[in-house]
C-alpha positions, 0 to 999 in steps of 0.5 A: 904199701899195704902191709903194715910194721909188725906184717913187715918185720914178721916177714924179714925177720923169718927171711920171707924178704930181705930188708934190701928188697924191702928197702927198695921197694920203699924208694920206688914208692917214694918216687911214685908217691912223693910228686904228688903228695910232696911231704919228703924234704930229704929221701936216706937212700944211700943209708938205708941201702946200708943199714937192710945191709948191715940188718940183713947180714945181722939175720945171716950171723943168727943174731936173732932180729929187733922189734922193728927189724926191718921197717921203713922208719919217715922221721919229722925234720926235728928230730935228731939224726948225726949227719942228717939236716935237722931244718926244723920246717926253717930257714934259720936252720938252713942246712944244719945238721945233727951233730948227735942221735936222739934218744928214740931215734936210737932206740929205734935203731936199735929194735931194726928201724930203717930211717928211709927219709926226713919228712916236711912239717910247719916252722918248729911244729907251730900250725896245724896244716903244714903250711908254714914250713919254709922248704915245702907244703904237704899235701893231703892223700885223699884229696891233693888240695887239701891240708895234711893237718899239721905240724906233723904234716909229712910224718902223716902224708908219707904214711897215707900215701903207702910209701912207708907204715910208721912214722916219729912226729911230735905232739905238742897241741894235736900235732900228730892226733890231727894229721892224723885224723886228717889223713885217715891213720892211727896217731897216739900222743904217750903221757908226758915224760912217757917218752924221752926228748932229748933230741926232740928240737923244744916248741912247748918243752912241757907239751912236746912228745914224741908220737907215732904214727901209723895205718893199724894202731898195732903199730902204735903198741909196738912203736911205744914198745920201743920208745920208751923207756926212762932216759939219763939224758932227760930229767922228765922221764917218767921212772919205769919202763914201758907200758906191756901191751894190754889184751883182749879182744872186747870192752867188757866193762868199760867205762867210756866219758863222754865230755859233752864238752867234747861236741861243740858247735864247730863240730861238723854235723857229719862228722858228728854223725860218723863220731857218734856211730864209732860210739855206738861201735863201743857199746857194741862190743860191751862199753858204757857209757857214761856223759860229763863234764869237764866245765874247764875245756872250753878254756883249753885253746886259749890256756894252751896258745898262752901257754905254749908260746911263753915257752916257745919265745923261751925255746926259741932263744936260741936261735940267734945267728951265734950258736945256729943257722946260718947269720944276716949281719944286719947294720954290725952290731950284735943287736942289729946282728940277731935281728938280722936275723931272726927277722929273715930266718922265722916266718911268719907264724913264729915271729907271730907266736916268739911276740905273743910269748914275750908279751905273756911272760913280760913285766906287768902281764907275766901274773896277768897271762901266765900265772892265769894259764899254769893255774887255769892248766892246773885246774883243766887237769885236777878236771880230768883227774875227776872224771877218771874217778867215774872212767876209765876213757875220755872218748869225742872227735879229734877234729870240728871236721873233716882237712880242709882245703890248702889256703883257708884258713892262712889268712885268718890264724884264729880260723887256724888255731881252732882245728885243734880246739879238740886236742888241746887239752889232753896237751894241756893234762900231759895225758895219753890220747890217740886217734883213729878213724871213724869213718868219711863224709864227703866233701867236693866229690870227695871221701875225706877221713873223720877220727876219733880220740880217745882219752886216757889217764895219766900213764894209761896208755896201754890201755887207751892203745887196747880200746883204740885196737879193739875199736878198730879192729870192730869198725873195720876203718883200717882205711887203705891208702888212697888212689894218686892222681898221677900216681905211678902204681 
């Protein structure tokens, strides 16, 4: 699908095309490309057709179109849509259908979006490659032997393959930004609290944030305008309206901080070259680069995996065979039933994180691990705050390199965790951050995307998106959907 969400919405709103026609064209593209990419768990064809018919009838009756009128939308499998299976990529929730709709999904529906499919994901959003799902592994459209990133793997693959113009993922430690970088997309994590989490199945409550993926930054701005805002059902949402879009075609006077910690030894040389070239594009647009240091960034990965696993062990305690999902009776006792259910229901990565999180919260270890990690997190946030007294945004690579091969890191959890090293700092500090394509590198004869990450102060979501939009327009890195071998055109 070559149209952006914004362009497609205008076509349908003007009457150049019916929402019903958009749905049929989208379903045709899904049928052609899904067998190669494997991005989707379930396609909601009849529900989408009914939604499109309502939109077309509303337009014919003269009702004003919403901001996403007629735009097909893919949802991650940890997002509640009433009547739709919300399995979080886990056997323990297989067959569980949400009895209600998430606030952010309600807002998308009210704006005229058409939820057309549910995407595969790493189980309970725990993973950086998409390989931890109990139901299927999504593939990178740029090279189907490689990972599309994780945990929003299916969402990124669906947009990158040109099936839909917009998808909603969730970003805990980089789960939208890293897939965006791997798949040549724009992916945005808003300020924590900007978008309601009511109806998003929790992984790490102080980190999770609903985050859109698209090919064009303008679509991210459009999505944020619809999704953001106070929600009485989520006390952690910011008590303010969605930020207004910032205008401007250049970056005159913008101070761009470039922390040297964002360029570690693990950064692959050709990826470094693409990011440095992107920084020069920013300079050409009027920005000024400001070298600086964020001393605690090297400690952020370890800090993240203490905080996130601690929160995961608490959040996932509810999945016990009593309230959700299939039950395994075990030895007939309550404890035996819970142990058997969780042993069969959870995958290895989820078990690993629950065990680690339980350990760091246990008596005798809480102060040594969890409380110390929270102190480091606070100090890291203070580092960022001091940096933003001197600069307007921060810039650097999104990931140490392009997409790695499926299976390449499956047996080495630490190598897999290292894929998040450049995205977790903004997550720990609750800052808005976006990844935009900044070029291609070659691996095994295939071109693979590289991402530039831009980070702003809390609540500066519109600023971060404006910089990304101006950069994307100037750099011409609107990467088209790659040709898929074996897919029908």
